C-alpha positions in Angstrom: 18.5 -13.2 20.1 14.8 -12.4 20.3 13.8 -16.0 20.0 16.4 -17.2 22.4 15.9 -14.5 25.0 12.1 -14.0 24.5 12.4 -10.2 24.4 13.9 -7.4 22.4 15.9 -5.7 25.1 19.3 -6.8 23.7 18.6 -5.7 20.1 16.6 -2.5 20.4 19.5 -0.4 19.3 19.9 -2.5 16.1 16.2 -2.4 15.2 14.8 0.0 12.6 12.1 2.6 13.4 8.8 2.2 11.6 9.7 5.2 9.4 13.0 3.6 8.5 11.3 0.3 7.6 8.7 2.0 5.5 11.5 4.0 3.6 13.5 0.8 3.1 10.6 -1.2 1.6 9.1 1.8 -0.3 5.7 1.6 1.4 4.5 5.1 0.6 5.2 4.6 -3.1 3.4 1.3 -3.0 0.4 2.8 -1.2 0.2 5.5 -3.9 0.3 2.9 -6.7 -2.3 0.8 -4.9 -4.7 3.8 -4.5 -4.4 4.6 -8.2 -5.0 1.0 -9.2 -8.0 0.7 -6.9 -9.6 3.9 -8.3 -9.1 2.7 -11.9 -10.3 -0.9 -11.1 -13.5 0.1 -9.3 -15.1 2.8 -11.4 -18.8 2.3 -11.9 -19.7 0.8 -15.3 -21.7 3.9 -16.3 -18.6 6.1 -15.6 -16.4 3.8 -17.8 -19.0 4.0 -20.7 -19.1 7.8 -20.6 -15.3 8.1 -20.4 -15.2 5.9 -23.6 -17.7 8.1 -25.4 -20.6 5.8 -25.1 -23.8 5.8 -23.1 -24.2 3.8 -20.0 -25.9 0.4 -20.3 -28.7 -0.4 -17.8 
């Protein structure tokens, strides 16, 4: 309908809200996972060495 009519007027009642879409695709859970992965992937090298019990290499 949207492609044919060029507008959403005829389907607005059938459309999801943004909140419903995010719940359907699990966006908030994905964002939390993405934040955790980002923090783990981009720790400075000196931080990683200290966490492993070594000394940072320069």
